[in-house]
SEKELUM-569621 format. One record per residue (C-alpha): residue in three letters; residue number from 0; x, y, z. Coordinates in steps of 0.5 Angstrom, whole numbers, m for minus. Layout:
// residues N
{type = ALA seq = NUM px = X py = Y pz = Z} .
...
//
This chain:
// residues 161
{type = MET seq = 0 px = 154 py = 200 pz = 227} .
{type = LYS seq = 1 px = 160 py = 203 pz = 225} .
{type = GLN seq = 2 px = 163 py = 210 pz = 224} .
{type = LEU seq = 3 px = 168 py = 212 pz = 220} .
{type = VAL seq = 4 px = 171 py = 219 pz = 221} .
{type = ILE seq = 5 px = 175 py = 222 pz = 214} .
{type = LEU seq = 6 px = 180 py = 228 pz = 216} .
{type = ARG seq = 7 px = 184 py = 231 pz = 211} .
{type = HIS seq = 8 px = 190 py = 233 pz = 213} .
{type = ALA seq = 9 px = 191 py = 241 pz = 214} .
{type = LYS seq = 10 px = 194 py = 245 pz = 210} .
{type = SER seq = 11 px = 201 py = 244 pz = 209} .
{type = ASN seq = 12 px = 208 py = 249 pz = 207} .
{type = ARG seq = 13 px = 211 py = 248 pz = 200} .
{type = ALA seq = 14 px = 216 py = 253 pz = 202} .
{type = TYR seq = 15 px = 220 py = 248 pz = 204} .
{type = ARG seq = 16 px = 225 py = 244 pz = 199} .
{type = VAL seq = 17 px = 223 py = 237 pz = 202} .
{type = ASP seq = 18 px = 220 py = 230 pz = 199} .
{type = ASP seq = 19 px = 212 py = 230 pz = 199} .
{type = ILE seq = 20 px = 212 py = 226 pz = 205} .
{type = ASN seq = 21 px = 216 py = 231 pz = 209} .
{type = ARG seq = 22 px = 212 py = 237 pz = 208} .
{type = PRO seq = 23 px = 211 py = 240 pz = 215} .
{type = LEU seq = 24 px = 204 py = 244 pz = 216} .
{type = SER seq = 25 px = 203 py = 252 pz = 215} .
{type = PRO seq = 26 px = 202 py = 256 pz = 220} .
{type = GLN seq = 27 px = 195 py = 257 pz = 217} .
{type = GLY seq = 28 px = 194 py = 249 pz = 217} .
{type = MET seq = 29 px = 195 py = 249 pz = 225} .
{type = ASP seq = 30 px = 191 py = 255 pz = 227} .
{type = ARG seq = 31 px = 185 py = 251 pz = 222} .
{type = ILE seq = 32 px = 186 py = 244 pz = 225} .
{type = LYS seq = 33 px = 185 py = 247 pz = 232} .
{type = LYS seq = 34 px = 178 py = 250 pz = 229} .
{type = VAL seq = 35 px = 176 py = 245 pz = 226} .
{type = SER seq = 36 px = 177 py = 240 pz = 232} .
{type = GLN seq = 37 px = 174 py = 244 pz = 237} .
{type = LYS seq = 38 px = 168 py = 245 pz = 232} .
{type = ASN seq = 39 px = 167 py = 238 pz = 231} .
{type = ILE seq = 40 px = 169 py = 234 pz = 237} .
{type = ASP seq = 41 px = 163 py = 230 pz = 237} .
{type = PHE seq = 42 px = 166 py = 227 pz = 230} .
{type = PHE seq = 43 px = 172 py = 225 pz = 234} .
{type = SER seq = 44 px = 169 py = 222 pz = 240} .
{type = PRO seq = 45 px = 169 py = 218 pz = 242} .
{type = SER seq = 46 px = 173 py = 214 pz = 237} .
{type = ASP seq = 47 px = 177 py = 207 pz = 238} .
{type = ILE seq = 48 px = 183 py = 209 pz = 234} .
{type = ILE seq = 49 px = 185 py = 214 pz = 230} .
{type = ILE seq = 50 px = 190 py = 212 pz = 224} .
{type = SER seq = 51 px = 194 py = 217 pz = 221} .
{type = SER seq = 52 px = 198 py = 217 pz = 214} .
{type = SER seq = 53 px = 206 py = 217 pz = 215} .
{type = ALA seq = 54 px = 207 py = 224 pz = 211} .
{type = ILE seq = 55 px = 209 py = 229 pz = 217} .
{type = ARG seq = 56 px = 203 py = 234 pz = 215} .
{type = ALA seq = 57 px = 198 py = 228 pz = 216} .
{type = VAL seq = 58 px = 201 py = 226 pz = 223} .
{type = HIS seq = 59 px = 202 py = 233 pz = 226} .
{type = THR seq = 60 px = 195 py = 235 pz = 223} .
{type = ALA seq = 61 px = 193 py = 228 pz = 228} .
{type = ILE seq = 62 px = 197 py = 230 pz = 233} .
{type = MET seq = 63 px = 195 py = 236 pz = 234} .
{type = MET seq = 64 px = 187 py = 235 pz = 234} .
{type = ILE seq = 65 px = 189 py = 229 pz = 239} .
{type = TYR seq = 66 px = 192 py = 235 pz = 243} .
{type = GLU seq = 67 px = 187 py = 240 pz = 242} .
{type = LEU seq = 68 px = 181 py = 235 pz = 244} .
{type = ASN seq = 69 px = 185 py = 232 pz = 250} .
{type = PHE seq = 70 px = 186 py = 225 pz = 248} .
{type = PRO seq = 71 px = 190 py = 220 pz = 250} .
{type = LEU seq = 72 px = 196 py = 220 pz = 244} .
{type = GLU seq = 73 px = 196 py = 212 pz = 245} .
{type = LYS seq = 74 px = 190 py = 212 pz = 240} .
{type = LEU seq = 75 px = 194 py = 214 pz = 234} .
{type = LYS seq = 76 px = 196 py = 209 pz = 230} .
{type = ILE seq = 77 px = 202 py = 211 pz = 224} .
{type = ASP seq = 78 px = 201 py = 207 pz = 218} .
{type = ASN seq = 79 px = 204 py = 207 pz = 211} .
{type = HIS seq = 80 px = 199 py = 205 pz = 208} .
{type = LEU seq = 81 px = 195 py = 211 pz = 208} .
{type = TYR seq = 82 px = 200 py = 215 pz = 205} .
{type = THR seq = 83 px = 197 py = 214 pz = 198} .
{type = PHE seq = 84 px = 192 py = 218 pz = 193} .
{type = SER seq = 85 px = 189 py = 212 pz = 191} .
{type = ALA seq = 86 px = 182 py = 212 pz = 193} .
{type = LEU seq = 87 px = 182 py = 204 pz = 192} .
{type = SER seq = 88 px = 187 py = 203 pz = 196} .
{type = VAL seq = 89 px = 184 py = 207 pz = 202} .
{type = ILE seq = 90 px = 177 py = 203 pz = 201} .
{type = ASP seq = 91 px = 180 py = 196 pz = 201} .
{type = TYR seq = 92 px = 184 py = 199 pz = 208} .
{type = VAL seq = 93 px = 177 py = 201 pz = 211} .
{type = TYR seq = 94 px = 174 py = 194 pz = 209} .
{type = SER seq = 95 px = 180 py = 191 pz = 212} .
{type = LEU seq = 96 px = 179 py = 195 pz = 219} .
{type = ASP seq = 97 px = 179 py = 191 pz = 225} .
{type = ASN seq = 98 px = 172 py = 190 pz = 227} .
{type = HIS seq = 99 px = 173 py = 191 pz = 235} .
{type = TRP seq = 100 px = 173 py = 198 pz = 233} .
{type = ASP seq = 101 px = 167 py = 202 pz = 232} .
{type = LYS seq = 102 px = 169 py = 208 pz = 230} .
{type = VAL seq = 103 px = 175 py = 210 pz = 226} .
{type = VAL seq = 104 px = 178 py = 217 pz = 225} .
{type = LEU seq = 105 px = 183 py = 216 pz = 218} .
{type = VAL seq = 106 px = 187 py = 222 pz = 217} .
{type = GLY seq = 107 px = 190 py = 223 pz = 210} .
{type = HIS seq = 108 px = 190 py = 225 pz = 203} .
{type = ASN seq = 109 px = 186 py = 227 pz = 197} .
{type = PRO seq = 110 px = 184 py = 226 pz = 192} .
{type = ALA seq = 111 px = 183 py = 220 pz = 195} .
{type = PHE seq = 112 px = 179 py = 222 pz = 201} .
{type = THR seq = 113 px = 174 py = 225 pz = 196} .
{type = GLU seq = 114 px = 173 py = 219 pz = 192} .
{type = VAL seq = 115 px = 172 py = 215 pz = 199} .
{type = ILE seq = 116 px = 167 py = 219 pz = 202} .
{type = ASN seq = 117 px = 163 py = 219 pz = 195} .
{type = HIS seq = 118 px = 164 py = 211 pz = 195} .
{type = PHE seq = 119 px = 161 py = 210 pz = 202} .
{type = SER seq = 120 px = 156 py = 215 pz = 202} .
{type = ASP seq = 121 px = 151 py = 220 pz = 197} .
{type = ALA seq = 122 px = 154 py = 226 pz = 200} .
{type = GLY seq = 123 px = 157 py = 228 pz = 193} .
{type = ILE seq = 124 px = 162 py = 233 pz = 195} .
{type = ASN seq = 125 px = 167 py = 235 pz = 190} .
{type = HIS seq = 126 px = 173 py = 237 pz = 193} .
{type = LEU seq = 127 px = 174 py = 236 pz = 201} .
{type = ARG seq = 128 px = 179 py = 241 pz = 203} .
{type = THR seq = 129 px = 185 py = 241 pz = 208} .
{type = ALA seq = 130 px = 183 py = 240 pz = 215} .
{type = GLY seq = 131 px = 176 py = 238 pz = 212} .
{type = CYS seq = 132 px = 172 py = 232 pz = 216} .
{type = VAL seq = 133 px = 167 py = 228 pz = 214} .
{type = GLN seq = 134 px = 163 py = 223 pz = 219} .
{type = ILE seq = 135 px = 160 py = 216 pz = 216} .
{type = THR seq = 136 px = 155 py = 212 pz = 220} .
{type = PHE seq = 137 px = 154 py = 205 pz = 217} .
{type = ASN seq = 138 px = 148 py = 200 pz = 219} .
{type = GLY seq = 139 px = 152 py = 194 pz = 220} .
{type = ASP seq = 140 px = 158 py = 191 pz = 224} .
{type = GLN seq = 141 px = 163 py = 188 pz = 220} .
{type = TRP seq = 142 px = 168 py = 193 pz = 216} .
{type = SER seq = 143 px = 168 py = 188 pz = 211} .
{type = ASP seq = 144 px = 161 py = 189 pz = 209} .
{type = LEU seq = 145 px = 160 py = 196 pz = 209} .
{type = ARG seq = 146 px = 155 py = 198 pz = 204} .
{type = LYS seq = 147 px = 153 py = 206 pz = 203} .
{type = GLY seq = 148 px = 153 py = 210 pz = 210} .
{type = GLU seq = 149 px = 150 py = 216 pz = 212} .
{type = ALA seq = 150 px = 155 py = 223 pz = 211} .
{type = LEU seq = 151 px = 155 py = 228 pz = 216} .
{type = LEU seq = 152 px = 159 py = 234 pz = 214} .
{type = GLY seq = 153 px = 164 py = 238 pz = 219} .
{type = GLN seq = 154 px = 163 py = 245 pz = 221} .
{type = GLU seq = 155 px = 168 py = 250 pz = 221} .
{type = GLN seq = 156 px = 167 py = 258 pz = 220} .
{type = ASN seq = 157 px = 169 py = 256 pz = 212} .
{type = ASN seq = 158 px = 166 py = 252 pz = 207} .
{type = PHE seq = 159 px = 169 py = 245 pz = 206} .
{type = TRP seq = 160 px = 167 py = 244 pz = 199} .
//
Protein backbone atom coordinates (compact mmCIF):
# COMPACT_ATOMS: atom_id res chain seq x y z
CA MET A 1 0.00 0.00 0.00
CA LYS A 2 1.18 3.51 -0.87
CA GLN A 3 -0.08 6.81 0.53
CA LEU A 4 0.38 10.20 -1.07
CA VAL A 5 -0.38 13.39 0.84
CA ILE A 6 -0.78 16.52 -1.24
CA LEU A 7 -0.30 19.75 0.73
CA ARG A 8 -0.62 23.06 -1.03
CA HIS A 9 1.59 25.79 0.37
CA ALA A 10 -0.01 28.22 2.81
CA LYS A 11 -1.08 31.73 1.79
CA SER A 12 1.82 33.84 0.59
CA ASN A 13 2.49 37.53 1.00
CA ARG A 14 2.39 39.35 -2.33
CA ALA A 15 3.33 42.70 -0.77
CA TYR A 16 7.02 42.04 -1.30
CA ARG A 17 8.51 42.90 -4.68
CA VAL A 18 10.31 39.61 -5.20
CA ASP A 19 10.30 36.91 -7.84
CA ASP A 20 7.51 34.35 -7.52
CA ILE A 21 9.86 31.68 -6.16
CA ASN A 22 10.97 34.00 -3.34
CA ARG A 23 7.53 35.02 -2.03
CA PRO A 24 7.23 34.40 1.74
CA LEU A 25 4.20 33.27 3.71
CA SER A 26 1.73 35.82 5.04
CA PRO A 27 0.94 35.93 8.76
CA GLN A 28 -2.48 34.41 7.92
CA GLY A 29 -0.75 31.60 6.03
CA MET A 30 1.49 30.85 9.00
CA ASP A 31 -1.50 30.68 11.34
CA ARG A 32 -3.42 28.45 8.95
CA ILE A 33 -0.66 25.88 8.39
CA LYS A 34 -0.33 25.48 12.16
CA LYS A 35 -4.06 24.75 12.44
CA VAL A 36 -4.10 22.47 9.40
CA SER A 37 -1.12 20.52 10.74
CA GLN A 38 -2.77 19.91 14.11
CA LYS A 39 -6.15 18.97 12.65
CA ASN A 40 -4.63 16.56 10.12
CA ILE A 41 -1.84 14.95 12.10
CA ASP A 42 -2.93 11.50 10.87
CA PHE A 43 -2.41 12.65 7.29
CA PHE A 44 1.21 13.55 7.92
CA SER A 45 2.19 10.88 10.44
CA PRO A 46 3.96 8.62 9.97
CA SER A 47 5.46 9.81 6.71
CA ASP A 48 8.65 8.45 5.22
CA ILE A 49 9.59 11.70 3.52
CA ILE A 50 8.27 15.22 3.01
CA ILE A 51 9.26 16.65 -0.36
CA SER A 52 8.79 20.36 -0.96
CA SER A 53 8.97 22.63 -3.94
CA SER A 54 11.95 24.96 -3.76
CA ALA A 55 9.68 28.03 -3.57
CA ILE A 56 10.15 29.85 -0.25
CA ARG A 57 6.42 29.69 0.55
CA ALA A 58 6.38 25.90 0.05
CA VAL A 59 9.56 25.30 2.06
CA HIS A 60 8.25 27.52 4.86
CA THR A 61 4.94 25.62 4.83
CA ALA A 62 6.74 22.27 5.06
CA ILE A 63 9.05 23.44 7.86
CA MET A 64 6.18 24.90 9.88
CA MET A 65 4.22 21.64 9.54
CA ILE A 66 7.31 19.63 10.56
CA TYR A 67 7.94 21.78 13.65
CA GLU A 68 4.27 21.93 14.60
CA LEU A 69 4.09 18.12 14.62
CA ASN A 70 7.53 17.56 16.14
CA PHE A 71 8.85 15.61 13.17
CA PRO A 72 12.58 15.34 12.51
CA LEU A 73 13.75 17.95 10.02
CA GLU A 74 15.76 15.20 8.31
CA LYS A 75 12.50 14.01 6.70
CA LEU A 76 12.45 17.15 4.54
CA LYS A 77 13.78 17.11 0.99
CA ILE A 78 13.61 20.18 -1.23
CA ASP A 79 13.30 19.48 -4.93
CA ASN A 80 13.28 22.04 -7.75
CA HIS A 81 11.15 19.66 -9.83
CA LEU A 82 8.15 20.43 -7.61
CA TYR A 83 8.38 24.15 -8.35
CA THR A 84 5.95 23.69 -11.20
CA PHE A 85 2.36 24.51 -12.02
CA SER A 86 2.12 21.58 -14.47
CA ALA A 87 0.07 18.60 -13.34
CA LEU A 88 1.80 16.33 -15.86
CA SER A 89 5.18 17.12 -14.32
CA VAL A 90 3.92 16.30 -10.82
CA ILE A 91 2.18 13.12 -12.02
CA ASP A 92 5.43 11.95 -13.63
CA TYR A 93 7.23 12.87 -10.41
CA VAL A 94 4.87 10.68 -8.35
CA TYR A 95 5.31 7.75 -10.74
CA SER A 96 9.08 8.03 -10.28
CA LEU A 97 9.11 8.08 -6.46
CA ASP A 98 11.41 5.59 -4.75
CA ASN A 99 9.49 2.43 -3.83
CA HIS A 100 11.07 2.15 -0.40
CA TRP A 101 8.87 5.10 0.62
CA ASP A 102 5.32 4.04 1.46
CA LYS A 103 3.97 7.38 2.64
CA VAL A 104 5.08 10.57 0.88
CA VAL A 105 4.02 14.16 1.55
CA LEU A 106 4.39 16.57 -1.38
CA VAL A 107 4.28 20.33 -0.74
CA GLY A 108 3.73 22.52 -3.78
CA HIS A 109 1.44 24.54 -5.97
CA ASN A 110 -1.85 24.92 -7.82
CA PRO A 111 -3.21 24.42 -10.38
CA ALA A 112 -0.98 21.33 -10.57
CA PHE A 113 -1.97 19.91 -7.20
CA THR A 114 -5.72 20.14 -7.81
CA GLU A 115 -5.29 18.32 -11.12
CA VAL A 116 -2.99 15.70 -9.55
CA ILE A 117 -5.58 14.93 -6.86
CA ASN A 118 -8.26 14.48 -9.52
CA HIS A 119 -5.93 12.34 -11.66
CA PHE A 120 -5.11 9.93 -8.84
CA SER A 121 -8.58 9.83 -7.24
CA ASP A 122 -12.26 10.46 -7.78
CA ALA A 123 -12.28 13.40 -5.34
CA GLY A 124 -13.55 15.76 -8.05
CA ILE A 125 -12.35 18.92 -6.37
CA ASN A 126 -12.42 22.25 -8.20
CA HIS A 127 -9.71 24.08 -6.28
CA LEU A 128 -7.32 23.07 -3.50
CA ARG A 129 -7.03 26.20 -1.40
CA THR A 130 -3.87 27.35 0.31
CA ALA A 131 -2.79 25.00 3.10
CA GLY A 132 -5.35 22.48 1.83
CA CYS A 133 -4.40 18.82 2.03
CA VAL A 134 -5.61 15.52 0.64
CA GLN A 135 -4.43 12.01 1.46
CA ILE A 136 -4.72 9.39 -1.28
CA THR A 137 -4.35 5.72 -0.41
CA PHE A 138 -3.46 3.27 -3.16
CA ASN A 139 -3.63 -0.51 -3.37
CA GLY A 140 -0.24 -1.50 -4.71
CA ASP A 141 3.40 -1.37 -3.80
CA GLN A 142 4.97 0.34 -6.82
CA TRP A 143 4.65 4.08 -7.39
CA SER A 144 5.12 3.52 -11.12
CA ASP A 145 2.03 1.28 -11.27
CA LEU A 146 -0.43 3.48 -9.42
CA ARG A 147 -4.03 3.64 -10.51
CA LYS A 148 -6.91 5.51 -8.85
CA GLY A 149 -6.72 5.63 -5.08
CA GLU A 150 -9.13 6.59 -2.35
CA ALA A 151 -8.95 10.25 -1.36
CA LEU A 152 -9.53 11.59 2.11
CA LEU A 153 -9.99 15.35 2.28
CA GLY A 154 -8.23 17.34 4.97
CA GLN A 155 -10.05 18.97 7.85
CA GLU A 156 -9.89 22.53 9.07
CA GLN A 157 -12.34 25.05 10.40
CA ASN A 158 -13.14 26.30 6.88
CA ASN A 159 -13.82 24.29 3.76
CA PHE A 160 -10.84 23.69 1.51
CA TRP A 161 -12.80 23.91 -1.72
